[in-house]
All heavy atoms as an XYZ file, in Angstrom:
805
protein
N       0.793     -1.208      0.013
C      -0.005      0.038     -0.010
C       0.841      1.269     -0.011
O       0.534      2.237     -0.699
C      -0.936      0.027      1.180
C      -2.234     -0.698      0.945
O      -2.526     -1.135     -0.149
N      -3.039     -0.830      1.969
N       1.939      1.302      0.813
C       2.782      2.470      0.875
C       3.363      2.795     -0.518
O       3.447      3.962     -0.880
C       3.876      2.285      1.930
N       3.751      1.766     -1.205
C       4.359      1.991     -2.549
C       3.295      2.353     -3.564
O       3.356      3.399     -4.234
C       5.140      0.775     -3.025
C       6.360      0.553     -2.103
C       5.575      0.884     -4.484
C       7.112     -0.743     -2.322
N       2.250      1.543     -3.632
C       1.229      1.679     -4.683
C       0.439      2.983     -4.490
O       0.194      3.701     -5.423
C       0.257      0.472     -4.666
O       0.997     -0.688     -4.942
C      -0.818      0.622     -5.731
N       0.016      3.269     -3.257
C      -0.887      4.404     -3.022
C      -0.147      5.616     -2.479
O      -0.599      6.741     -2.732
C      -1.977      4.024     -1.995
C      -2.805      2.885     -2.490
N      -3.693      2.967     -3.565
C      -2.920      1.579     -2.026
C      -4.326      1.826     -3.722
N      -3.799      0.949     -2.820
N       0.969      5.419     -1.806
C       1.679      6.542     -1.239
C       2.788      7.140     -2.107
O       2.943      8.332     -2.195
N       3.540      6.240     -2.706
C       4.782      6.688     -3.421
C       4.657      6.785     -4.901
O       5.155      7.718     -5.561
C       5.939      5.882     -3.000
C       6.299      5.971     -1.486
C       7.400      4.986     -1.176
C       6.631      7.384     -1.107
N       4.049      5.805     -5.531
C       3.995      5.762     -7.033
C       3.319      7.026     -7.624
O       3.801      7.549     -8.605
C       3.292      4.516     -7.517
C       4.187      3.285     -7.509
C       3.536      2.037     -8.057
O       2.313      2.048     -8.273
O       4.240      1.088     -8.286
N       2.260      7.576     -6.968
C       1.673      8.804     -7.561
C       2.476     10.070     -7.413
O       2.184     11.069     -7.976
C       0.338      8.896     -6.791
C       0.128      7.620     -6.096
C       1.454      7.022     -5.889
N       3.547     10.000     -6.594
C       4.325     11.261     -6.321
C       5.464     11.380     -7.290
O       5.983     10.368     -7.867
C       4.877     11.240     -4.910
O       5.857     10.190     -4.777
C       3.841     11.096     -3.851
N       5.903     12.591     -7.460
C       7.086     12.830     -8.318
C       8.231     13.234     -7.406
O       8.505     14.412     -7.150
C       6.756     13.948     -9.289
C       5.666     13.631    -10.337
C       5.375     14.851    -11.130
C       6.068     12.470    -11.173
N       8.857     12.271     -6.743
C       9.983     12.499     -5.865
C      11.214     11.760     -6.401
O      11.131     10.724     -6.968
C       9.651     11.936     -4.474
C       8.524     12.607     -3.783
C       8.727     12.544     -2.318
N       7.726     13.047     -1.372
C       6.827     14.009     -1.593
N       6.721     14.601     -2.732
N       6.001     14.407     -0.655
N      12.348     12.377     -6.118
C      13.571     11.733     -6.502
C      13.965     10.588     -5.572
O      14.497      9.583     -5.991
C      14.719     12.794     -6.464
C      16.031     12.283     -7.058
C      17.045     13.418     -7.178
O      16.702     14.450     -7.724
O      18.172     13.180     -6.733
N      13.551     10.727     -4.259
C      13.795      9.707     -3.313
C      12.524      9.289     -2.621
O      11.762     10.138     -2.104
C      14.796     10.249     -2.203
C      15.030      9.202     -1.121
C      16.149     10.611     -2.859
N      12.312      7.982     -2.622
C      11.106      7.437     -1.904
C      11.614      6.900     -0.583
O      12.606      6.151     -0.518
C      10.491      6.269     -2.698
C       9.700      6.677     -3.877
C       9.354      7.958     -4.291
C       9.113      5.801     -4.755
N       8.623      7.873     -5.421
C       8.401      6.548     -5.748
C       9.054      4.416     -4.943
C       7.746      6.067     -6.816
C       8.341      3.860     -5.989
C       7.730      4.691     -6.949
N      10.931      7.209      0.491
C      11.275      6.706      1.812
C      10.151      5.908      2.446
O       8.963      6.393      2.363
C      11.585      7.861      2.781
C      12.814      8.724      2.394
C      12.900      9.916      3.400
C      14.057      7.957      2.410
N      10.407      4.749      2.951
C       9.454      3.981      3.673
C      10.134      3.526      4.956
O      11.208      2.985      4.960
C       8.950      2.729      2.947
C       8.200      3.105      1.658
C       8.030      1.886      3.790
C       7.786      1.960      0.820
N       9.496      3.803      6.100
C      10.028      3.371      7.406
C       8.996      2.348      7.953
O       7.843      2.631      8.125
C      10.185      4.550      8.307
C      10.816      4.177      9.649
C      11.299      5.310     10.472
N      10.485      6.536     10.345
C      11.001      7.750     10.637
N      12.262      7.935     11.000
N      10.259      8.813     10.509
N       9.552      1.182      8.334
C       8.770      0.085      8.896
C       9.275     -0.213     10.300
O      10.552     -0.411     10.386
C       8.758     -1.197      7.984
C       8.259     -0.802      6.579
C       7.948     -2.301      8.600
C       8.465     -1.870      5.582
N       8.422     -0.345     11.254
C       8.870     -0.618     12.593
C       7.964     -1.707     13.213
O       6.729     -1.721     12.873
C       8.789      0.621     13.495
C       9.796      1.669     13.139
C       9.662      2.809     14.114
N      10.628      3.817     13.762
C      10.517      5.118     14.058
N       9.437      5.531     14.671
N      11.425      5.960     13.718
N       8.480     -2.550     14.037
C       7.724     -3.515     14.825
C       8.250     -3.477     16.231
O       9.475     -3.543     16.442
C       7.839     -4.912     14.196
N       7.356     -3.395     17.216
C       7.797     -3.384     18.604
C       6.631     -3.760     19.512
O       5.464     -3.788     19.087
C       8.321     -1.966     19.027
C       7.391     -0.841     18.779
C       6.512     -0.423     19.816
C       7.292     -0.196     17.563
C       5.642      0.630     19.619
C       6.465      0.851     17.368
C       5.600      1.260     18.381
O       4.696      2.311     18.193
N       6.993     -4.116     20.750
C       5.946     -4.409     21.728
C       5.634     -3.193     22.544
O       6.530     -2.379     22.793
C       6.317     -5.576     22.599
O       7.484     -5.196     23.420
N       4.401     -3.012     22.892
C       3.949     -1.894     23.733
C       3.015     -2.469     24.765
O       1.859     -2.749     24.389
C       3.279     -0.855     22.842
C       2.960      0.472     23.489
C       2.448      1.463     22.507
O       1.250      1.442     22.171
O       3.285      2.234     21.947
N       3.490     -2.695     25.969
C       2.688     -3.446     26.961
C       2.387     -4.797     26.485
O       3.290     -5.568     26.230
N       1.136     -5.189     26.381
C       0.739     -6.542     25.917
C       0.300     -6.518     24.488
O      -0.330     -7.409     24.001
C      -0.389     -7.056     26.786
O      -1.509     -6.194     26.699
C      -0.011     -7.227     28.264
N       0.778     -5.493     23.724
C       0.400     -5.409     22.320
C       1.597     -5.462     21.405
O       2.704     -5.060     21.784
C      -0.336     -4.087     22.029
O      -1.543     -4.060     22.733
N       1.434     -5.930     20.181
C       2.408     -5.859     19.089
C       2.001     -4.669     18.222
O       0.822     -4.589     17.822
C       2.412     -7.116     18.272
C       3.229     -7.084     17.000
C       4.721     -6.920     17.320
C       3.016     -8.346     16.175
N       2.934     -3.736     17.989
C       2.611     -2.586     17.157
C       3.522     -2.638     15.946
O       4.705     -2.858     16.004
C       2.920     -1.299     17.960
C       2.626     -0.084     17.086
C       2.102     -1.221     19.223
N       2.860     -2.492     14.800
C       3.550     -2.420     13.477
C       3.226     -1.053     12.902
O       2.062     -0.669     12.872
C       3.019     -3.467     12.560
C       3.088     -4.922     13.072
C       2.250     -5.878     12.155
C       4.521     -5.379     13.174
N       4.277     -0.334     12.458
C       4.030      0.958     11.813
C       4.698      0.987     10.453
O       5.781      0.420     10.253
C       4.558      2.129     12.651
O       5.971      2.070     12.759
C       3.904      2.136     14.041
N       4.089      1.698      9.516
C       4.596      1.909      8.207
C       4.316      3.348      7.887
O       3.210      3.861      8.047
C       3.903      0.987      7.144
C       4.452      1.303      5.775
C       4.032     -0.463      7.518
N       5.346      4.041      7.439
C       5.189      5.452      7.039
C       6.019      5.731      5.777
O       6.978      5.013      5.528
C       5.494      6.381      8.188
C       6.887      6.245      8.817
C       7.075      7.125      9.995
O       6.737      8.309      9.970
O       7.528      6.597     11.021
N       5.569      6.745      5.057
C       6.318      7.085      3.819
C       6.376      8.584      3.638
O       5.801      9.351      4.405
C       5.586      6.439      2.640
C       4.177      6.899      2.430
O       3.940      8.125      2.298
O       3.272      6.033      2.365
N       7.084      8.990      2.608
C       7.219     10.423      2.266
C       6.365     10.788      1.038
O       6.718     11.740      0.326
C       8.669     10.819      2.136
C       9.292     10.261      0.868
O       8.904      9.184      0.392
N      10.304     10.948      0.341
N       5.294     10.069      0.860
C       4.380     10.359     -0.279
C       3.546     11.613     -0.032
O       3.865     12.417      0.850
N       2.432     11.721     -0.772
C       1.591     12.894     -0.647
C       0.718     12.847      0.580
O       0.126     13.837      0.968
C       0.671     13.000     -1.875
C       1.502     13.407     -3.098
O       2.593     14.020     -2.942
O       1.032     13.146     -4.230
N       0.558     11.669      1.216
C      -0.274     11.556      2.415
C      -1.709     11.628      2.112
O      -2.188     11.496      0.943
N      -2.544     11.824      3.102
C      -4.012     11.910      2.987
C      -4.491     13.066      3.884
O      -3.908     13.357      4.879
C      -4.625     10.619      3.456
C      -4.254      9.407      2.650
S      -4.837      7.878      3.435
C      -6.603      7.909      2.979
N      -5.629     13.615      3.466
C      -6.303     14.602      4.267
C      -6.905     13.939      5.527
O      -7.117     12.729      5.529
C      -7.398     15.333      3.494
O      -8.471     14.457      3.208
N      -7.277     14.702      6.504
C      -7.906     14.176      7.704
C      -9.214     13.431      7.339
O      -9.488     12.377      7.851
C      -8.213     15.299      8.725
C      -6.992     15.933      9.346
C      -6.218     14.997     10.278
O      -6.858     14.184     10.980
O      -4.973     15.103     10.380
N      -9.945     14.021      6.404
C     -11.201     13.411      5.985
C     -10.936     12.093      5.226
O     -11.662     11.125      5.484
C     -11.977     14.378      5.066
C     -13.280     13.855      4.584
C     -14.001     14.817      3.642
O     -13.571     15.977      3.496
O     -15.065     14.353      3.121
N      -9.972     12.047      4.402
C      -9.628     10.807      3.677
C      -9.150      9.682      4.656
O      -9.471      8.553      4.421
C      -8.542     11.073      2.622
O      -9.037     11.947      1.644
N      -8.436     10.098      5.665
C      -7.976      9.117      6.698
C      -9.143      8.557      7.386
O      -9.223      7.329      7.579
C      -6.962      9.754      7.629
C      -5.577      9.966      7.056
S      -4.382     10.473      8.327
C      -4.311     12.232      8.022
N     -10.088      9.383      7.789
C     -11.277      8.883      8.474
C     -12.072      7.993      7.568
O     -12.553      6.918      7.965
C     -12.117     10.064      8.961
N     -12.258      8.401      6.283
C     -13.062      7.584      5.353
C     -12.385      6.277      5.041
O     -13.053      5.278      4.766
C     -13.231      8.374      4.023
C     -14.161      9.573      4.165
O     -14.900      9.616      5.191
O     -14.197     10.404      3.243
N     -11.025      6.229      5.057
C     -10.287      4.991      4.691
C     -10.561      3.856      5.689
O     -10.445      2.707      5.347
C      -8.803      5.310      4.645
N     -10.944      4.193      6.910
C     -11.177      3.131      7.899
C     -12.631      2.724      7.993
O     -13.014      1.861      8.797
C     -10.622      3.589      9.242
C      -9.151      3.784      9.340
C      -8.736      4.160     10.725
C      -8.390      2.531      8.884
N     -13.488      3.391      7.185
C     -14.903      3.067      7.216
C     -15.220      2.345      5.902
O     -14.927      2.839      4.829
C     -15.751      4.402      7.285
C     -17.252      4.035      7.239
C     -15.427      5.097      8.577
N     -15.844      1.182      6.000
C     -16.196      0.415      4.766
C     -17.180      1.183      3.961
O     -18.020      1.921      4.434
N     -17.065      0.998      2.657
C     -17.986      1.640      1.703
C     -18.253      0.702      0.511
O     -17.847     -0.439      0.506
N     -18.938      1.261     -0.422
C     -19.279      0.513     -1.628
C     -17.997      0.403     -2.540
O     -17.221      1.361     -2.607
C     -20.404      1.158     -2.389
C     -21.731      1.072     -1.708
C     -22.845      1.584     -2.520
O     -22.778      1.553     -3.771
O     -23.845      2.069     -1.911
N     -17.888     -0.686     -3.222
C     -16.766     -0.890     -4.130
C     -17.158     -0.380     -5.509
O     -18.225     -0.646     -6.026
C     -16.459     -2.424     -4.236
C     -15.388     -2.660     -5.264
C     -16.049     -2.971     -2.887
N     -16.269      0.400     -6.079
C     -16.464      0.998     -7.448
C     -16.000     -0.064     -8.416
O     -14.815     -0.409     -8.502
C     -15.619      2.260     -7.610
C     -15.840      2.898     -8.928
O     -16.350      2.284     -9.874
N     -15.404      4.167     -9.048
N     -16.882     -0.700     -9.228
C     -16.499     -1.748    -10.156
C     -15.472     -1.317    -11.224
O     -14.819     -2.163    -11.783
C     -17.814     -2.182    -10.790
C     -18.825     -1.133    -10.462
C     -18.282     -0.370     -9.292
N     -15.346      0.018    -11.393
C     -14.366      0.490    -12.378
C     -12.969      0.480    -11.829
O     -12.023      0.676    -12.581
C     -14.771      1.910    -12.867
C     -16.093      1.949    -13.571
C     -16.433      3.375    -13.979
O     -15.592      4.251    -13.879
O     -17.623      3.550    -14.388
N     -12.808      0.265    -10.572
C     -11.488      0.265     -9.892
C     -11.273     -1.053     -9.227
O     -11.094     -1.147     -7.980
C     -11.395      1.434     -8.882
C     -11.507      2.782     -9.459
C     -11.417      3.830     -8.372
C     -11.411      5.240     -8.921
N     -11.250      6.210     -7.865
N     -11.197     -2.130     -9.950
C     -11.080     -3.456     -9.404
C      -9.796     -3.663     -8.611
O      -9.775     -4.368     -7.611
C     -11.197     -4.551    -10.519
C     -12.586     -4.624    -11.109
C     -12.586     -5.663    -12.260
C     -13.619     -4.989    -10.097
N      -8.699     -3.047     -9.039
C      -7.429     -3.184     -8.298
C      -7.250     -2.289     -7.105
O      -6.552     -2.552     -6.191
C      -6.259     -3.018     -9.236
C      -6.104     -4.063    -10.359
C      -4.921     -3.698    -11.246
C      -5.908     -5.437     -9.795
N      -7.979     -1.144     -7.119
C      -7.888     -0.201     -6.080
C      -9.316      0.127     -5.579
O      -9.901      1.164     -5.837
C      -7.222      1.101     -6.519
C      -5.868      0.830     -7.134
N      -4.789      0.443     -6.333
C      -5.418      0.868     -8.387
C      -3.723      0.278     -7.111
N      -4.059      0.501     -8.318
N      -9.847     -0.827     -4.787
C     -11.299     -0.703     -4.372
C     -11.473      0.274     -3.264
O     -12.520      0.733     -3.026
C     -11.814     -2.083     -3.931
O     -11.054     -2.557     -2.854
C     -11.738     -3.093     -5.002
N     -10.397      0.586     -2.493
C     -10.553      1.496     -1.405
C     -11.066      0.834     -0.147
O     -11.402      1.525      0.796
N     -11.100     -0.488     -0.126
C     -11.643     -1.177      1.042
C     -10.576     -1.919      1.856
O     -10.847     -2.537      2.866
C     -12.787     -2.121      0.700
C     -12.243     -3.265     -0.189
C     -13.955     -1.427      0.097
C     -13.230     -4.399     -0.402
N      -9.326     -1.922      1.362
C      -8.289     -2.681      2.006
C      -8.045     -2.351      3.463
O      -8.038     -3.166      4.337
N      -7.835     -1.008      3.779
C      -7.582     -0.613      5.138
C      -8.783     -0.805      5.995
O      -8.667     -1.235      7.154
C      -7.123      0.857      5.208
C      -5.762      1.146      4.562
C      -5.461      2.664      4.648
C      -4.660      0.356      5.236
N      -9.969     -0.423      5.510
C     -11.161     -0.630      6.312
C     -11.426     -2.105      6.609
O     -11.851     -2.502      7.702
C     -12.378      0.058      5.698
O     -12.685     -0.565      4.458
N     -11.181     -2.991      5.615
C     -11.403     -4.402      5.752
C     -10.427     -4.947      6.802
O     -10.818     -5.711      7.705
C     -11.231     -5.077      4.422
C     -11.640     -6.552      4.455
O     -12.436     -6.962      5.240
N     -11.050     -7.347      3.539
N      -9.189     -4.573      6.750
C      -8.180     -5.054      7.673
C      -8.530     -4.561      9.125
O      -8.483     -5.322     10.049
C      -6.736     -4.541      7.295
C      -5.658     -4.932      8.240
C      -5.482     -6.413      8.391
C      -4.339     -4.264      7.731
N      -8.913     -3.310      9.243
C      -9.216     -2.715     10.528
C     -10.412     -3.488     11.077
O     -10.443     -3.851     12.270
C      -9.549     -1.250     10.398
C      -9.738     -0.614     11.721
O      -8.929     -0.738     12.654
N     -10.853      0.126     11.867
N     -11.430     -3.705     10.320
C     -12.635     -4.402     10.739
C     -12.307     -5.787     11.216
O     -12.809     -6.244     12.265
C     -13.698     -4.413      9.618
C     -14.999     -5.017      9.993
N     -15.843     -4.441     10.900
C     -15.564     -6.194      9.610
C     -16.903     -5.221     11.065
N     -16.733     -6.291     10.260
N     -11.538     -6.531     10.482
C     -11.156     -7.882     10.842
C     -10.379     -7.921     12.187
O     -10.634     -8.788     13.001
C     -10.350     -8.590      9.727
C     -11.210     -8.923      8.548
C     -10.293     -9.423      7.428
N     -11.093     -9.693      6.249
C     -11.261    -10.912      5.748
N     -10.722    -11.943      6.310
N     -12.015    -11.099      4.654
N      -9.459     -7.021     12.325
C      -8.681     -6.971     13.598
C      -9.591     -6.689     14.752
O      -9.534     -7.353     15.801
C      -7.551     -5.938     13.502
C      -6.440     -6.402     12.526
C      -6.919     -5.666     14.925
C      -5.434     -5.343     12.220
N     -10.514     -5.757     14.591
C     -11.452     -5.417     15.685
C     -12.373     -6.612     15.975
O     -12.664     -6.847     17.165
C     -12.297     -4.149     15.341
C     -11.475     -2.901     15.382
C     -12.269     -1.711     14.960
O     -13.390     -1.806     14.445
O     -11.775     -0.561     15.150
N     -12.846     -7.294     14.984
C     -13.688     -8.451     15.185
C     -12.940     -9.592     15.949
O     -13.521    -10.220     16.847
C     -14.268     -9.017     13.882
C     -15.369     -8.244     13.255
C     -15.689     -8.857     11.848
C     -16.614     -8.255     14.112
N     -11.756     -9.809     15.566
C     -10.962    -10.903     16.153
C     -10.472    -10.562     17.590
O     -10.572    -11.374     18.503
C      -9.766    -11.332     15.266
C     -10.338    -11.912     13.978
C      -8.894    -12.320     15.964
C      -9.233    -12.079     12.918
N      -9.965     -9.362     17.733
C      -9.244     -8.988     18.997
C     -10.005     -7.989     19.870
O      -9.607     -7.838     21.054
C      -7.850     -8.461     18.742
C      -6.970     -9.492     17.953
C      -6.564     -9.194     16.679
C      -6.627    -10.668     18.522
C      -5.750    -10.084     15.983
C      -5.824    -11.564     17.871
C      -5.377    -11.283     16.565
O      -4.641    -12.206     15.918
N     -10.973     -7.273     19.340
C     -11.693     -6.278     20.137
C     -11.416     -4.877     19.636
O     -10.480     -4.627     18.869
N     -12.266     -3.950     20.072
C     -12.246     -2.568     19.603
C     -11.021     -1.826     20.006
O     -10.699     -0.799     19.343
C     -13.476     -1.808     20.221
C     -14.804     -2.386     19.699
C     -15.003     -2.006     18.224
O     -14.721     -0.856     17.781
N     -15.508     -2.960     17.468
N     -10.240     -2.273     21.003
C      -9.066     -1.536     21.386
C      -7.876     -1.789     20.481
O      -6.828     -1.187     20.591
C      -8.652     -1.822     22.835
C      -8.235     -3.263     23.131
C      -9.435     -4.236     23.494
O     -10.543     -3.959     23.127
O      -9.128     -5.226     24.113
N      -8.074     -2.734     19.521
C      -7.047     -3.028     18.598
C      -7.452     -2.587     17.125
O      -8.604     -2.321     16.903
C      -6.742     -4.534     18.589
C      -6.294     -5.006     19.901
C      -7.122     -5.677     20.769
C      -4.925     -4.786     20.338
C      -6.725     -6.119     21.980
C      -4.527     -5.227     21.582
C      -5.387     -5.861     22.450
N      -6.494     -2.512     16.218
C      -6.809     -2.099     14.860
C      -5.835     -1.102     14.304
O      -4.645     -1.062     14.743
N      -6.318     -0.333     13.364
C      -5.474      0.641     12.640
C      -5.706      2.075     13.108
O      -6.831      2.414     13.445
C      -5.740      0.569     11.124
C      -5.053     -0.503     10.331
C      -5.504     -1.882     10.717
C      -5.266     -0.315      8.888
N      -4.634      2.834     13.036
C      -4.738      4.244     13.227
C      -3.940      4.904     12.092
O      -2.844      4.499     11.782
C      -4.103      4.704     14.574
C      -4.845      4.198     15.813
C      -4.066      4.567     17.059
O      -2.822      4.604     17.092
N      -4.844      4.897     18.125
N      -4.526      5.934     11.543
C      -3.837      6.685     10.446
C      -3.560      8.117     10.919
O      -4.373      8.733     11.592
C      -4.754      6.727      9.183
C      -5.257      5.428      8.658
C      -6.136      5.663      7.443
C      -4.117      4.451      8.351
N      -2.396      8.633     10.535
C      -2.063      9.995     10.786
C      -1.009     10.445      9.796
O      -0.559      9.688      8.949
C      -1.523     10.150     12.261
O      -0.393      9.349     12.476
N      -0.585     11.698      9.945
C       0.428     12.234      9.022
C       1.853     11.855      9.575
O       2.130     11.989     10.731
C       0.351     13.773      8.981
O      -0.961     14.104      8.469
C       1.366     14.342      8.006
N       2.642     11.361      8.718
C       3.991     10.950      9.033
C       4.914     12.127      9.136
O       4.792     13.123      8.453
C       4.526      9.997      7.963
O       5.921      9.841      8.112
N       5.909     11.985     10.011
C       6.961     13.041     10.058
C       7.802     13.068      8.821
O       8.518     14.058      8.528
C       7.844     12.863     11.333
C       8.697     11.589     11.296
C       9.526     11.418     12.518
O       9.108     11.811     13.664
O      10.613     10.836     12.386
N       7.709     12.008      7.989
C       8.368     11.988      6.691
C       7.595     12.772      5.659
O       8.121     13.065      4.540
C       8.516     10.556      6.173
C       9.346      9.638      7.090
C       9.342      8.193      6.516
C      10.764     10.112      7.240
N       6.340     13.151      5.939
C       5.538     13.929      5.081
C       4.331     13.208      4.479
O       3.393     13.871      3.993
N       4.338     11.886      4.452
C       3.261     11.150      3.857
C       2.337     10.575      4.951
O       1.957     11.289      5.912
N       1.929      9.367      4.811
C       0.991      8.747      5.683
C       1.726      7.832      6.730
O       2.739      7.208      6.427
C       0.026      7.831      4.923
C      -1.159      7.218      5.680
C      -2.077      8.320      6.232
C      -1.916      6.273      4.758
N       1.200      7.849      7.948
C       1.681      6.977      9.045
C       0.560      6.028      9.405
O      -0.538      6.474      9.688
C       2.061      7.820     10.238
C       2.527      7.080     11.444
C       3.857      6.780     11.567
C       1.664      6.708     12.421
C       4.335      6.056     12.684
C       2.074      5.986     13.542
C       3.457      5.676     13.694
N       0.755      4.743      9.289
C      -0.159      3.684      9.644
C       0.333      2.905     10.808
O       1.474      2.396     10.801
C      -0.453      2.750      8.411
C      -1.479      1.709      8.809
C      -0.879      3.566      7.190
N      -0.501      2.801     11.826
C      -0.166      2.053     13.030
C      -1.148      0.922     13.208
O      -2.386      1.107     13.221
C      -0.211      2.962     14.257
C       0.160      2.258     15.560
C       0.131      3.276     16.702
C       0.453      2.607     18.037
N       0.436      3.641     19.142
N      -0.629     -0.336     13.279
C      -1.456     -1.511     13.412
C      -1.138     -2.094     14.797
O       0.047     -2.342     15.135
C      -1.166     -2.580     12.332
C      -2.065     -3.802     12.518
C      -1.299     -1.993     10.936
N      -2.156     -2.249     15.602
C      -1.992     -2.789     16.964
C      -2.811     -4.049     17.119
O      -4.016     -4.067     16.861
C      -2.462     -1.758     18.026
O      -1.739     -0.524     17.786
C      -2.113     -2.234     19.437
N      -2.159     -5.107     17.553
C      -2.786     -6.414     17.853
C      -2.183     -6.940     19.123
O      -1.171     -6.510     19.599
C      -2.528     -7.425     16.701
C      -3.191     -6.962     15.367
C      -1.070     -7.680     16.469
N      -2.929     -7.883     19.806
C      -2.367     -8.446     21.051
C      -1.041     -9.211     20.768
O      -0.876     -9.828     19.736
C      -3.444     -9.440     21.490
C      -4.630     -9.131     20.709
C      -4.235     -8.476     19.462
N      -0.163     -9.034     21.692
C       1.139     -9.747     21.611
C       0.920    -11.116     22.212
O       0.615    -11.242     23.377
C       2.207     -8.963     22.413
C       3.597     -9.569     22.404
C       4.164     -9.649     20.993
C       4.568     -8.689     23.228
N       1.061    -12.111     21.376
C       0.880    -13.469     21.849
C       2.129    -14.270     21.502
O       2.600    -14.187     20.391
C      -0.309    -14.113     21.204
C      -1.621    -13.414     21.488
C      -2.776    -13.940     20.727
O      -2.622    -14.765     19.826
N      -3.977    -13.548     21.058
N       2.618    -15.007     22.412
C       3.774    -15.822     22.162
C       3.688    -17.093     23.026
O       3.094    -17.099     24.078
C       5.085    -15.056     22.421
C       5.247    -14.548     23.782
C       5.898    -15.252     24.757
C       4.726    -13.243     24.116
C       6.084    -14.756     26.041
C       4.864    -12.749     25.428
C       5.557    -13.540     26.336
O       5.690    -13.045     27.605
N       4.397    -18.076     22.581
C       4.445    -19.380     23.268
C       5.679    -19.369     24.175
O       6.818    -19.208     23.695
C       4.564    -20.508     22.236
C       4.503    -21.889     22.907
O       4.440    -21.982     24.126
O       4.531    -22.875     22.153
N       5.496    -19.532     25.477
C       6.569    -19.439     26.415
C       7.284    -20.726     26.574
O       8.229    -20.869     27.328
C       6.082    -18.941     27.749
C       5.556    -17.528     27.734
C       5.072    -17.062     29.100
O       5.060    -17.834     30.076
N       4.730    -15.812     29.203
N       6.853    -21.826     25.945
C       7.527    -23.121     26.130
C       8.772    -23.238     25.246
O       9.064    -22.557     24.358
C       6.581    -24.281     25.747
O       6.115    -24.127     24.427
């Protein structure tokens, strides 16, 4: 998503993507951010709400983030899922939070 939606549409000499994974309390946090054009506050809010699929845009339906967020919330609860904000790199910052589960044996 960061490449296809965040960076490919931009005219930049250098593309930056920063990916992080870390534990935060009892949660696993994954973040992805880029230096693309980013999204407006309204677009970020809309991206996490499911909507109708435009049949003319089969490859870019606009439901990927909302679908992922919905599935995470259904499986793990409302306190988990996606958060979108503006990246310090200039583009979009996506934070995915799920429970940290590991086998101690």
